[in-house]
N, C-alpha and C positions, 0 to 999 in steps of 0.2 A: 504493500500500500504506500509506503514511504517513497518507493521508486516511482510509482505512478503519480503521486502528488508532486514530486520534484519535476517529472516530465511535463505534467500539466502546467505547473508554474512556469517552466521554461518556455513552453509553447505560448502561454498567455503573455509572458514577458516579451517574447519575440514579436508577437502580434501587436502589442502595445507600442513597442519600439518602431515597428514599421508604420503604424498609424500616426505616431507623433512625428516621424520623419516626413511622411507625406503631408501632414498638416503644416509643418514648417516650410516645406518646399513649395507646396501649392495650396495655400490657405484659401484662395479665392475659389478654386475648383471644389474644395471641400465644402465651403459655405454654400456654393451653388447646388452641390449634390444634396446637402441637407435641406435646402429650400425646396428642391424638386421632390424630395421624399415627403416633406410636409404637405406640399400641394397635392401629391398623389393620395396621401392618407386622408386629406380633407375632401376628396371627391373630384379634384380637378383632373381633367383628362389631357393627355399629351398626344398630338397627332402630327402627321405630315400630309400635305396636299399639293397637287400640281396646280398652280395658279397661273394660267397663261404660260409664259416661258420660264417661270420660277418654281422651284420646289421649296415650299415654305413650311416651317414648323409653326404650330400654334397651340395655345392652351384653351381649353373649353370647359365650361361649368354651367350647371343649371339647365332649366327647360322653359323659362318664361319668355317675355318679350326680348328681342335680340338687342345686344349691347356690344359694340365693337370698341376695343381699346388699342391705341396706337402709341408705341414707345418712342423715345428720343434717340438722338445721334449717339452712336457708340454704346448703345444699351441693348435691352431685350425686353420681351414681354414680362418675363419673370422678375427682372431687376426693377423695372419701373412700376409694374402693376400687380406683382405677385401677392402682396399683402391683402389686396382687395378682391382678388378673383373669386375666392371661395365665399366670402360674405355676400358679394354681389350675385353669386350664383343661386342664393336663396330666393332671389326675386326676379332675376333676369337670366336669359340664355347668353352667357358671356363668351365672346371670341376675342382672343388676344394673340395676334400673329407676331412672329419675329419678322421684321422687314428683311428684304434681300440684303445680304452682306452682314447680318447681325444675328446674335443668338445661335440657334441651331439651324437656321435657314441656309440655303446655299449662297456662295459668294461668286457670282459670275464675273469673270475677269474682264469681259467686254462691256459691262454696264458702266454708265457714267455716275450712278448714284445721285442723280439730281432730284429735285422735288417732283417734277413731272413724272419721272420714272417711278418714284415711290408711290405717287398718287395712282398711277396705272396698276402698280403691283397690288395696292389695296383694293382697287376695283376688281381686279382679277381674282383676288382672294375672296371677296364678297360673292362673286359669281360662283366660284368653285364650291363654297360651302352653302350656297342657296340663300344668301342674304340680299333681298331686293331693296330693303329699307330697314334702317336700324338707328337706334340712338348711338352716337359716336363721341368718343373722347380722345384727345391727343395731348401729349406732354412735350414741350420744347420743340424739337424738329417735328415730332409727331403732331404737335399743334399746328404747325405750318402746313403739314400734309393734309390734315383733316379740314382746315380752313379752305384750302384749294379744292378739296373734294366737295365741300358744301357749296362753294361759289360756282364751280363748274357743273356739278351734278346734284342740285338741291333735292331732286326727287329721291335720292338715295339716303338722305339724312333726315331723320325725324326730329331729333334734338341734338344739340352740339355742345360739348364742354371743351373749352380750350384752356390749357394750363401753361402759363409762362411760355407762350409760344414765340418761337423765332418767326421771321418773315416780314416784319415791317421795315421799310427802307431806313437805314441808319441816319440819324440826324445829329450825331455827336460822337465823342470818343467811345470806344468800346474795347472790351478785353481782346487782345490779339488772338487770332486763330491758333497760334502756336501753343497757347495755354491748353488747348484741347488735344495737343500732340506731345505729351511729355516724353523727355528723353533721359531723365534721371530721376532719382528718388525725390528730390526737391520739386521737380516738375509735377510729379504725382500729387504731392502735398498742395501745390498751388492749384491744381485742377480740383482737388477735393474741396478746397476753400472757396473756389469760384462756384461750385455746384451746390454745396450744402452750407447753410447758415450755422455758424459755430460747429463746423465739422470736426469730428474727432481726428486727431493726427494719426495717420496710419503708421505703425512701427515699421522698421526697415524690412523685415521679412515679408510683410504684407505689401509694402510699396514695391518691392522687387518683383513680386508675382504679378501685381497690377501692371507694372511696366512691361514685363515680358508679354503679357496678353495684349496690351495696347500695341506693341510692336508688330504683332501678327496682323492686326486689322488697320494699321496706320494708313495703308494705301487706300483703303475704303473711305475712312474718315477724311483724308486729304482730298480725295476725288469729290466727295460730297461738299466739302467746304469751298473748293475751287468753283464748283457749279453755283453755289449760293452767292459767292462773292462777285460772280459775273453780272448779277443784278437783273437777270431776265425774268425772275419769278417773284418779285416782291408782291405782297398782298395788297398794297395800297391801291384803291380803286377797283378791286376785283371781286368784292363780296356783296354787291347789291342784290344779287339773285338769291343769296342765302337768307331766306325770309323765315326760316324755322326759328323756334326759341333757342337762344344761345346764352350760355353762361361762360364768362371769361373770369378765370381765377388767377391771381398773381401773388407771389410772395413779395412783401414790401421790401425785404432785404436782399432781393435777387441781385447778385453781383455779376451774373453772366448776361442776362437780358434785363436791364433796369426797368423798374416799375413804371417809369414815365412812358413806356410804350403801351401800357395796358389800356388806358383810356382811348388813345387813337385807334387801337385795334378794335375795341368794342364799338367805337363810333362807325366803323366800316360796315357793321351789320345793321339791318333794319330793326331787329328785335333782340338786343343784347342786354344782359345784366352784368355788372362788374362787381367782383368781390376781391378786395385787397386784404391779404392776411398778414397781420403784423407778427414778427418773430419768425418769418419763413424766408428761406432762400429760393433758389431756382427749382427745387423739388419739394413743394409743400406737401405732396403725398407722403414723404418721409419726414420732413422737418416738423410739420404741424398736423399730425394725423387726425386728431380730434376735430380741429377747426375745418380741415379740408373735408373730412368725411361728412361732417354736418352739411356743408354747402353742397357737396357733390350728391349725396343721397337725397337731400330735400329736392334738388332740381330734377333728378331722375324720377323720384317718386311722384312729383307733381304731374309728370306726363301721364301717369295712370288715371288721374282725375280729369285733367284738361283735354287730353287727346283721346280719351275713350279707350285706352289700352287695357 
């Protein structure tokens, strides 16, 4: 028995050492795997679908009225919306795709990763999963994408939530695009500070893993940023047809896309409400979960009463 116990202890010790070594070497992967496990245990389903020319990964939950969630640049459905997918699934049929180039979706080398390209990818995704019309929400670059979708194809969008969206023509100094393309640990920390209000400082082993992952997708982010900077796709003057109810939510302390862009964007829509959340940065979904959830859920729930859903 003593021999068996020693062998069992040795095996457990080895397993623990391997686990800790992996956690130290690839903490982001471990965190994502844990998040995916939690989503699966909460009933969120993971699928792939052929959407036009792109094979896309998406998360799905619930069986109610359709709700489409679109993530931001350099992110994924799980990273930006994962916290909310299961709770939203208790009331809505939630679809959260990874855009081409991000998450678990394919990374076509010939794509330009422009806003029009991503809008068409979202339209192809909607067609592939049978969404003719849905409530739609987008964060950051995802906000830009869903605004364009609503302006060009208003028949596809029942209600729209736009969170700290990119896309308005710059009218003053902005954070250099290179902040989104870190090349060292300090660059990772600058990126975290730009995206999150009072962001925790990532330790070196976490910053190194983030940096390594960013290097693999840098060409995609750079290609997207170059397309944005060309100035062909600004939202100014393009949203008059988006006559559905719109909620624009912004973090007051957003260091990446300052809050002074919020009111001009809201004014582009015929029917928009604006909510500015104090104490929130560029990602109020994570920075201010209680305040964000209250505004988000109330607006989506109002659709059940006002729109007869």
